[in-house]
C-alpha positions in Angstrom: 93.8 82.0 80.3 95.3 84.2 77.7 95.5 87.7 77.1 97.0 91.3 76.4 97.7 94.2 78.7 99.7 97.5 78.0 101.5 98.2 81.4 102.0 102.4 81.3 104.4 103.8 84.8 100.4 105.2 86.4 100.0 101.2 86.6 104.3 100.9 87.8 103.4 103.5 90.3 99.9 102.4 92.0 101.9 98.8 92.7 104.8 100.7 94.4 102.1 103.3 96.2 100.0 99.7 97.6 103.0 98.8 98.5 104.4 101.6 100.4 100.4 100.9 101.5 102.0 97.6 102.7 105.3 98.8 104.5 103.1 100.8 106.8 99.8 98.8 107.5 100.7 95.0 106.8 97.9 95.6 103.9 98.2 96.0 100.0 94.9 98.1 99.9 94.7 101.8 101.9 93.1 100.5 104.7 95.5 102.4 108.5 97.0 104.7 105.7 95.4 107.7 107.5 96.8 106.5 110.8 100.0 105.4 109.9 100.0 109.5 107.4 99.0 110.8 111.4 101.5 108.3 113.8 104.4 109.8 111.1 102.9 113.7 111.3 102.8 112.7 115.4 106.4 111.4 115.6 107.8 114.6 113.1 106.1 117.6 115.8 107.9 115.2 118.2 111.3 115.9 116.8 110.4 119.2 116.2 109.7 119.4 119.7 112.7 119.0 121.4 114.7 121.5 120.3 112.3 124.0 121.9 112.2 122.1 124.7 116.3 122.0 124.9 116.0 125.7 124.2 114.1 126.7 126.7 115.2 124.6 130.0 118.9 125.7 129.2 117.5 129.2 128.7 118.2 130.4 125.2 115.7 132.7 123.2 114.2 131.1 120.6 113.8 133.1 117.3 110.6 131.6 115.7 111.6 133.1 112.1 114.1 131.3 112.2 113.2 128.2 113.6 109.6 128.0 111.4 111.8 129.1 108.2 115.1 126.5 109.2 111.7 123.6 108.9 110.5 124.6 105.7 113.9 124.4 104.3 114.7 120.8 104.9 110.9 120.0 104.3 111.8 121.2 101.1 115.0 119.8 100.4 113.2 116.5 101.7 110.7 116.7 99.2 112.4 117.4 96.4 115.1 114.7 97.0 112.5 112.0 97.7 110.6 113.3 94.1 114.5 112.9 92.3 114.6 109.6 93.9 111.2 108.8 91.9 111.7 110.0 88.8 115.6 108.6 88.7 113.9 105.2 89.9 110.5 105.1 86.7 110.9 102.3 84.4 111.7 102.4 80.4 109.1 102.4 78.2 109.2 99.3 76.0 111.3 98.0 78.8 111.0 94.6 81.2 108.6 97.1 83.7 106.7 99.5 81.1 104.7 98.1 77.9 102.8 95.2 76.3 102.9 92.1 78.1 100.8 89.1 76.6 100.2 86.5 79.7 99.5 83.3 79.9 98.4 81.6 82.8 98.0 77.8 82.5 97.6 74.8 84.9 101.9 75.1 85.3 102.7 78.4 85.9 102.8 81.7 84.3 104.4 83.1 80.7 104.7 86.8 80.4 106.1 87.8 76.9 107.3 90.8 76.2 109.1 93.5 73.4 112.4 91.8 74.8 111.7 89.2 76.8 110.1 86.0 77.8 109.6 84.5 81.6 107.6 81.4 82.1 107.2 80.7 86.5 105.8 77.5 87.9 103.3 78.5 90.3 105.4 77.7 93.9 107.3 81.0 92.3 104.4 82.6 93.9 103.9 83.3 97.4 100.8 86.2 97.1 98.2 87.3 95.3 97.0 90.9 96.1 93.9 92.7 94.6 92.8 96.6 94.6 90.6 98.4 93.2 92.7 99.0 89.7 95.0 96.2 89.8 96.1 92.8 90.2 99.0 92.2 92.3 101.0 88.9 91.2 103.9 88.9 93.8 107.0 86.7 93.4 108.5 88.3 96.5 107.5 91.1 98.5 107.9 93.2 96.6 108.1 92.1 93.1 106.0 90.6 90.6 103.0 90.3 88.1 101.0 93.7 87.1 97.4 93.0 85.6 95.4 96.7 85.4 91.6 95.1 85.5 91.3 98.2 83.2 93.5 96.0 80.1 90.5 92.9 81.4 88.0 92.2 78.6 85.0 92.0 81.1 83.5 91.7 84.8 83.8 87.7 83.5 87.4 87.6 82.7 88.3 89.4 86.0 86.2 87.4 88.0 87.8 83.7 86.0 91.4 84.7 86.3 91.1 85.4 90.5 89.1 82.4 91.1 92.3 81.0 88.7 95.3 82.8 90.3 93.5 82.1 94.3 93.0 78.4 93.6 97.2 77.8 92.1 98.6 80.4 94.6 96.3 78.9 97.3 96.8 75.6 96.8 
């Protein structure tokens, strides 16, 4: 089975989001993500309450406007620097990840031909096959592998054939 896909930064971001879901919940889909977010919020609130209790125990007065503005300032810096780090992590256009890929799936493995390279991997190199609503991910390790956008496959039939082929090879 051979087909061509054009992977863009949006596809890569979808992979990162799916991987973050996996780290938080053990699943590449969104299952359990809200529970993880609630736990993160609860942890953050607990960390914020500790200084308040400490101030009260030692008889110090709290200046609430200072506490709130300090919390907002810290939140701003955390969000700003995480956004900057995410921008720096984005792959180059027409590099190894983003751009045109020609995939050839055979009984012996996978050949990926990009504009700057060609790779070949046997089926034994893959550790799992994950699927989200919009993508297939063939993982060679926890966080590295091939991104296949479902929208770039020619039909639902090709999508089904691809799923059956990969599942039979990876689970063999």
